[in-house]
C-alpha positions as CSV (number, residue, x, y, z in Angstrom):
1,M,83.4,123.9,108.2
2,N,84.1,124.5,112.3
3,E,84.4,122.2,115.0
4,Q,80.5,122.3,116.3
5,E,79.3,121.5,112.9
6,I,81.6,118.5,113.0
7,K,80.8,117.4,116.2
8,M,76.9,117.7,115.2
9,I,77.7,115.3,111.8
10,V,79.5,112.5,114.0
11,S,76.6,112.7,116.8
12,S,74.2,112.2,114.1
13,Q,76.2,109.0,112.5
14,R,76.5,107.7,115.8
15,K,72.7,108.3,116.5
16,Y,71.9,107.0,113.2
17,F,74.1,104.0,113.4
18,L,73.1,102.7,117.0
19,S,69.3,102.8,115.3
20,G,70.5,99.9,113.5
21,S,69.8,101.0,110.2
22,T,73.0,100.0,108.4
23,L,72.9,96.3,109.5
24,N,70.7,94.9,107.3
25,V,72.6,94.0,104.2
26,D,69.9,95.1,101.3
27,T,70.2,98.5,102.8
28,R,74.1,98.0,102.1
29,I,73.5,96.8,98.8
30,A,71.3,99.5,97.9
31,A,73.7,102.1,99.2
32,L,76.7,100.6,97.1
33,K,74.0,100.7,93.5
34,K,73.1,103.9,94.3
35,L,77.0,105.0,94.8
36,K,78.0,103.1,91.5
37,N,75.2,104.7,89.3
38,S,76.4,108.3,90.5
39,I,80.0,107.3,89.8
40,I,79.0,106.5,86.3
41,Q,76.8,109.5,86.0
42,H,79.5,111.7,87.1
43,E,82.4,110.2,85.3
44,A,83.0,113.1,83.0
45,E,83.1,115.7,85.9
46,I,85.3,113.4,88.1
47,H,87.9,113.0,85.2
48,Q,87.7,116.9,84.5
49,A,88.5,117.6,88.2
50,L,91.5,115.0,88.2
51,Q,92.8,116.9,85.2
52,K,92.5,120.4,87.0
53,D,94.3,118.9,90.1
54,L,97.1,116.4,88.7
55,G,97.0,116.8,84.8
56,K,95.5,113.3,84.5
57,S,94.4,112.0,81.0
58,N,90.6,110.5,81.0
59,F,92.3,107.1,80.1
60,E,94.5,107.3,83.2
61,S,91.8,108.5,85.4
62,Y,89.5,105.7,84.4
63,M,92.4,103.1,84.3
64,C,93.6,104.2,88.0
65,E,90.8,105.6,89.8
66,T,87.4,105.6,88.6
67,G,87.9,102.1,86.8
68,L,88.9,100.3,90.2
69,V,86.2,101.7,92.2
70,L,83.7,100.7,90.3
71,S,85.5,97.2,90.3
72,E,85.6,97.3,93.9
73,I,81.9,98.3,94.3
74,S,81.2,95.2,91.8
75,Y,83.1,92.8,93.8
76,M,81.4,93.8,97.2
77,L,77.9,93.5,95.6
78,K,78.6,89.8,94.4
79,H,80.3,89.0,97.6
80,I,78.6,91.1,100.6
81,R,76.0,88.7,101.6
82,S,78.5,85.9,101.8
83,F,80.8,88.1,103.8
84,A,78.1,89.3,106.2
85,K,76.9,85.8,107.0
86,E,77.8,84.2,110.7
87,K,80.4,81.2,110.3
88,T,79.7,78.4,112.3
89,V,83.2,76.9,113.7
90,L,84.1,73.6,115.6
91,T,83.3,73.7,119.4
92,P,85.1,72.0,121.8
93,L,83.8,68.5,123.5
94,A,84.1,70.1,126.6
95,Q,81.3,72.6,125.4
96,F,78.7,69.9,124.4
97,H,76.3,70.7,123.3
98,S,76.7,74.2,121.7
99,R,77.3,76.1,118.8
100,S,80.3,78.4,117.9
101,F,79.8,81.2,115.7
102,K,81.5,84.3,114.7
103,K,79.2,87.3,113.9
104,P,80.6,89.6,111.4
105,S,79.7,93.3,113.1
106,P,80.4,96.9,111.9
107,Y,82.7,99.1,113.9
108,G,80.1,102.0,114.0
109,V,81.2,105.5,112.7
110,V,84.6,105.6,110.5
111,L,86.8,108.4,109.6
112,I,88.4,108.0,106.3
113,M,91.3,110.6,105.5
114,S,92.5,110.1,102.0
115,P,95.8,111.7,100.1
116,W,95.8,114.0,96.8
117,N,97.4,111.7,94.6
118,Y,95.0,109.5,93.6
119,P,92.6,111.6,95.2
120,F,89.1,109.6,93.8
121,L,90.4,106.3,94.5
122,L,91.8,106.3,97.7
123,T,88.6,108.0,99.1
124,L,85.9,106.0,97.4
125,D,87.6,102.7,97.6
126,P,87.5,102.6,101.6
127,L,84.4,104.0,101.7
128,V,82.7,101.1,99.5
129,D,84.3,98.6,102.2
130,A,83.4,100.5,105.2
131,I,79.5,100.6,103.7
132,A,79.8,97.1,102.8
133,A,80.7,96.1,105.9
134,G,78.0,98.2,107.8
135,N,79.6,101.4,108.9
136,T,78.6,105.2,108.8
137,A,81.3,107.1,107.4
138,V,82.9,110.8,107.6
139,L,85.3,111.4,104.5
140,K,88.1,113.9,105.0
141,P,89.7,114.1,101.2
142,S,93.0,116.2,100.9
143,A,92.8,120.1,100.5
144,Y,95.5,119.4,97.9
145,S,93.3,118.2,95.3
146,P,90.3,120.5,95.6
147,Y,88.4,119.8,92.2
148,T,88.3,116.3,93.1
149,S,87.3,116.8,96.8
150,E,84.4,118.7,95.3
151,I,83.0,116.4,92.9
152,I,83.5,113.8,95.7
153,R,81.0,115.9,98.1
154,R,78.7,116.4,95.3
155,I,78.3,112.7,94.5
156,L,77.8,111.8,98.2
157,S,75.6,114.6,98.9
158,D,73.3,113.2,96.1
159,C,73.6,109.4,97.4
160,F,73.4,109.9,100.8
161,D,72.1,111.9,104.0
162,K,75.2,113.1,106.2
163,Q,74.3,111.0,108.9
164,Y,75.2,107.7,106.7
165,A,78.2,109.2,104.5
166,A,79.6,112.7,104.9
167,V,82.5,114.7,103.6
168,I,84.2,117.2,105.1
169,T,86.6,119.7,103.1
170,G,89.2,121.8,104.2
171,G,92.7,121.9,105.6
172,R,94.4,121.2,108.9
173,S,91.9,122.8,111.1
174,E,89.4,120.2,110.2
175,N,91.9,117.7,110.7
176,T,92.3,118.7,113.8
177,F,88.8,118.8,114.8
178,L,88.3,115.4,113.1
179,L,90.7,113.8,115.1
180,K,89.7,115.1,118.6
181,E,86.3,113.2,118.0
182,H,85.9,109.9,119.0
183,F,85.3,107.4,116.1
184,D,85.1,103.9,116.3
185,Y,87.8,103.1,113.5
186,I,90.0,105.3,111.4
187,F,91.6,104.6,108.2
188,F,94.3,107.0,106.9
189,T,96.2,107.1,103.8
190,G,99.0,109.4,103.5
191,S,102.5,110.4,105.0
192,Q,104.5,108.8,107.7
193,A,104.6,112.0,109.7
194,V,100.8,112.6,109.5
195,G,100.4,108.8,110.1
196,K,102.3,109.3,113.1
197,E,99.8,111.8,114.4
198,V,97.0,110.3,113.6
199,M,97.8,107.1,115.2
200,R,98.7,109.4,118.5
201,Q,95.4,111.0,118.5
202,A,93.5,107.7,118.2
203,A,95.2,106.3,121.1
204,G,93.3,109.1,123.2
205,H,89.8,106.8,122.4
206,L,91.7,103.8,122.1
207,T,90.8,103.7,118.4
208,P,91.8,101.0,116.0
209,V,93.5,102.2,112.8
210,T,94.6,101.1,109.5
211,L,97.4,103.0,108.3
212,E,98.6,103.1,104.5
213,L,101.8,104.9,104.1
214,G,104.5,104.3,101.7
215,G,108.3,104.5,102.0
216,K,111.1,103.6,99.3
217,S,110.1,100.9,97.4
218,P,112.8,99.1,95.4
219,C,113.2,97.5,91.9
220,I,115.7,95.0,91.8
221,V,116.8,93.9,88.6
222,E,118.3,90.7,88.4
223,K,120.9,89.7,85.3
224,S,118.8,87.0,84.2
225,A,115.9,89.4,83.8
226,N,114.4,90.3,80.1
227,L,115.9,93.4,80.3
228,K,113.6,95.0,77.5
229,L,110.5,93.9,79.0
230,A,111.7,95.1,82.3
231,A,112.4,98.7,81.1
232,K,109.1,99.0,79.6
233,R,107.3,97.9,83.1
234,I,109.5,99.9,85.2
235,V,109.2,102.9,83.2
236,F,105.3,102.5,83.5
237,G,105.4,102.0,87.0
238,K,107.8,105.0,87.8
239,Y,106.2,107.8,85.8
240,L,102.4,106.9,86.1
241,N,100.8,110.1,87.7
242,C,104.5,111.6,87.4
243,G,105.7,109.3,89.9
244,Q,103.0,110.3,92.6
245,T,102.1,106.8,93.3
246,C,102.8,105.3,96.8
247,V,103.7,102.1,95.4
248,A,106.0,103.4,92.4
249,P,109.3,102.0,92.2
250,D,111.3,104.7,94.1
251,Y,114.7,103.5,92.8
252,V,116.1,100.6,90.6
253,Y,118.6,98.3,92.0
254,C,120.3,96.4,89.6
255,D,123.1,93.8,89.1
256,R,126.3,95.9,87.8
257,S,126.6,93.4,85.0
258,V,123.3,94.5,83.1
259,K,123.3,98.1,84.4
260,D,124.4,99.7,80.9
261,K,122.1,97.4,79.1
262,L,119.3,98.5,81.0
263,I,119.9,102.0,81.0
264,K,119.7,101.6,77.4
265,E,116.3,100.1,77.3
266,I,115.0,102.6,79.9
267,K,115.9,105.4,77.7
268,K,114.2,104.0,74.8
269,Q,111.1,103.4,76.5
270,I,110.8,106.6,78.2
271,Q,111.3,108.1,74.5
272,R,108.6,105.4,73.4
273,Q,105.9,106.2,76.1
274,Y,106.5,109.8,76.8
275,G,108.1,111.3,73.3
276,K,111.0,113.9,73.0
277,Q,109.0,116.5,74.6
278,P,107.1,114.9,77.2
279,L,106.8,118.4,79.0
280,E,104.3,119.3,75.9
281,R,102.2,116.2,76.2
282,E,98.8,117.0,77.0
283,D,98.5,113.5,78.7
284,Y,101.7,114.1,80.8
285,G,100.5,115.1,84.1
286,K,102.0,117.7,86.7
287,I,103.2,117.9,90.2
288,I,100.3,118.6,92.8
289,N,101.8,122.0,93.7
290,R,104.6,124.2,94.0
291,K,105.9,122.9,97.1
292,H,106.3,119.4,96.1
293,F,107.3,120.6,92.8
294,D,110.3,122.6,94.5
295,R,111.1,119.7,96.7
296,I,111.5,117.1,93.8
297,S,113.5,119.8,91.4
298,N,116.0,120.1,94.7
299,L,116.7,116.2,94.7
300,I,117.8,116.5,91.0
301,D,122.0,116.0,90.8
302,T,122.5,117.6,87.2
303,D,125.7,115.8,87.5
304,K,124.2,112.6,87.5
305,V,121.5,113.1,85.3
306,I,121.7,111.1,82.0
307,W,118.1,111.4,81.1
308,G,115.4,114.4,81.2
309,G,115.6,116.5,84.2
310,K,114.2,119.5,82.9
311,T,111.4,121.1,84.7
312,D,108.8,123.7,83.8
313,P,107.6,126.1,87.3
314,G,104.7,127.4,85.3
315,T,103.2,124.1,84.4
316,L,104.6,122.1,87.5
317,K,106.0,119.4,85.2
318,I,109.0,117.7,85.5
319,E,110.4,115.7,83.0
320,P,110.8,111.7,83.5
321,T,114.1,111.8,84.8
322,V,117.0,108.8,85.2
323,I,119.8,109.4,87.8
324,D,123.0,107.3,87.0
325,N,125.6,106.2,89.9
326,A,123.2,107.1,92.5
327,T,124.7,106.2,95.8
328,F,122.6,105.7,99.2
329,G,124.1,108.8,100.4
330,D,122.5,110.7,97.9
331,A,120.0,113.4,98.7
332,V,117.6,111.4,96.3
333,M,118.1,108.3,98.4
334,Q,117.1,110.0,101.9
335,E,113.1,110.3,101.6
336,E,110.4,108.7,99.3
337,I,110.9,110.5,96.2
338,F,107.1,110.9,94.8
339,G,108.3,112.4,91.7
340,P,109.5,111.4,88.4
341,L,113.1,110.8,89.2
342,M,114.6,107.3,88.8
343,P,118.0,106.6,90.8
344,I,119.8,103.6,89.4
345,L,122.2,102.0,91.9
346,T,124.0,99.0,91.3
347,Y,124.7,95.7,93.7
348,D,127.7,92.9,92.9
349,S,125.4,90.1,94.8
350,L,122.0,89.6,95.2
351,E,122.9,88.7,99.2
352,E,124.3,92.6,99.2
353,A,121.0,93.9,97.5
354,I,118.8,91.8,100.5
355,R,120.9,92.9,103.0
356,N,120.8,96.6,102.0
357,I,117.3,96.6,101.6
358,N,116.6,95.0,105.0
359,S,118.7,97.5,106.6
360,M,116.5,100.2,105.2
361,P,112.6,100.8,106.8
362,H,110.2,98.3,105.3
363,P,109.1,99.4,101.9
364,L,105.4,99.5,100.7
365,A,106.3,97.5,97.8
366,L,108.9,95.6,96.3
367,Y,109.6,94.7,92.7
368,I,111.9,91.8,91.4
369,F,113.0,91.2,87.3
370,T,114.1,87.7,87.0
371,N,113.9,84.6,84.6
372,D,114.8,82.3,88.2
373,N,112.4,81.2,90.0
374,G,114.4,80.4,92.9
375,I,115.8,84.0,93.0
376,A,112.6,85.6,92.9
377,R,111.5,83.2,96.0
378,K,114.5,83.9,97.9
379,V,114.1,87.8,97.4
380,T,110.4,87.7,97.9
381,S,110.8,85.5,101.1
382,Q,114.0,87.3,102.9
383,C,113.0,91.1,102.1
384,G,110.4,92.5,104.1
385,F,107.8,94.9,102.4
386,G,103.9,95.2,101.9
387,G,103.3,93.9,98.5
388,G,104.9,93.7,95.2
389,C,105.3,92.0,92.0
390,I,107.9,89.6,90.1
391,N,108.5,90.9,86.6
392,D,105.8,93.7,86.6
393,T,105.2,97.0,88.5
394,V,102.5,98.5,90.4
395,I,99.7,95.9,89.6
396,H,99.4,94.2,92.7
397,L,97.3,96.8,94.1
398,A,94.6,96.9,91.2
399,T,92.6,93.5,92.3
400,S,89.8,92.9,95.0
401,E,91.0,89.5,95.2
402,M,94.0,90.3,97.3
403,G,94.4,92.8,100.2
404,F,96.8,95.6,99.9
405,G,98.8,97.3,102.6
406,G,102.3,97.5,104.3
407,F,103.7,96.9,107.5
408,G,106.0,98.7,110.0
409,P,107.2,102.2,108.6
410,S,104.8,101.6,105.4
411,G,101.6,101.2,107.6
412,M,99.4,98.6,109.1
413,G,96.4,96.9,107.9
414,S,94.9,96.4,104.5
415,Y,91.9,96.8,102.3
416,H,90.3,95.6,99.1
417,G,87.9,93.1,98.6
418,K,87.5,90.3,101.6
419,D,90.4,92.3,103.1
420,G,88.4,95.6,103.2
421,F,85.4,94.0,104.2
422,H,87.2,92.5,107.6
423,T,89.1,95.8,108.2
424,F,86.1,97.6,108.8
425,T,84.4,94.7,110.5
426,H,84.9,93.2,114.0
427,Y,84.0,89.8,114.4
428,K,82.2,88.5,117.7
429,S,83.2,85.1,119.0
430,I,79.6,83.9,120.3
431,V,79.0,80.5,121.9
432,D,75.2,79.2,121.7
433,K,74.7,76.9,124.7
434,K,72.1,74.9,125.0
435,T,69.7,74.6,128.2
436,W,68.7,70.6,127.9
437,I,72.0,69.6,129.2
438,D,74.7,70.6,131.7
439,L,78.0,68.8,132.5
440,P,78.4,69.4,136.3
441,M,82.5,68.8,136.4
442,R,83.4,73.0,136.0
443,Y,81.3,73.9,139.3
444,Q,82.5,73.9,142.6
445,P,83.1,71.8,144.8
446,Y,85.9,70.3,142.5
447,K,86.3,66.5,142.8
448,K,89.3,64.2,141.6
449,L,86.7,63.0,138.8
450,N,86.1,66.0,137.5
451,E,89.6,66.8,137.4
452,K,90.2,63.7,135.3
453,L,87.4,64.5,133.0
454,V,88.7,68.1,132.2
455,R,92.0,66.6,131.3
456,M,90.4,64.3,129.2
457,F,88.6,66.8,127.3
458,L,91.5,69.6,127.2
459,K,94.3,67.5,125.9
């Protein structure tokens, strides 16, 4: 799509928004119901697209993408009327007699830029929140997941006119054209490098942004942990979608005294969950493209691999791989892995682990496995991270009851459920002052009595 066509779409959306058509809550509810029905009708096609792009099985596609979007829609349909209501707040005595209230108002025309690793979920989830809040939306899915981008385009074309919700497919040129436009809000999910460019471009229009980025999310295994259960849940979270998950445990950081036992359990769990020949399994996914396949493959230090390590350039598959005796200086620890490699590092004291984690950029997630509640509280209190789990991995993002997001290098802002509605909403603070009384103390000329009254009211 060329620059002029994009300009026309943004212009038509702004005109439609300013008409007030999206303000009616019933209109928003109808839009969400229409989207939900279309997703259900196209479920098989969505899953086929995800299989082509990432090799995902139908079960994983529903569990991690389609099902979560449907859950978010259901949540919004249940709560949208409450979220959209004006909220009365207390009025200071000095403003007698008035009503003070916060009025939820949509930003306007929003841009949603999504990544390739969960291409359906991370495009539609923020769209659901944006529509619920009363905005129009331009969506730009990733060019790296073309099959999913196409089914998203078809679904939204069936559900909405372009002046309400439009999908722009394409690559870097389309991204460039979009970021030149004036949007009222930008929601971006992707890499830190591109996130910085999005923020830089948004600054030109003073456009607020939400950035959902990533980072090296640590998984601490403390010596009191249930190692068998820890291994089971770490393997699930690490190798889900072949490690191409922004909140996957990037590396395991365990107490030195339990490392050998933990590794033994991790090996058992990999074989139990993925079999002896994971590269031959139909339900084991693939790396998104050759560029990322080569990048991940180059991070494998064969001298330190104690499980897996095999790769298949023809199918872009990499075995679930465990790297022992890793150090913070290794190549695999210099960047977010975003692939099925599990480096295992050790610490001698919890204070050392906390100190090292805090010396690195704030990660999007942190996981702690322990049976000591005091240690869990200490780690979650003293370490900086976006969100996480105690004695599990990944699942904290699969709920509409909590916001999801990072801070600092792992992002800014959050969404899901009520937090998602807040993200795409500006709350106008309004005082409705009554006309039947008008206290004179604030007006010139100021008198000592007036000053006494003001001091009395404002203490």
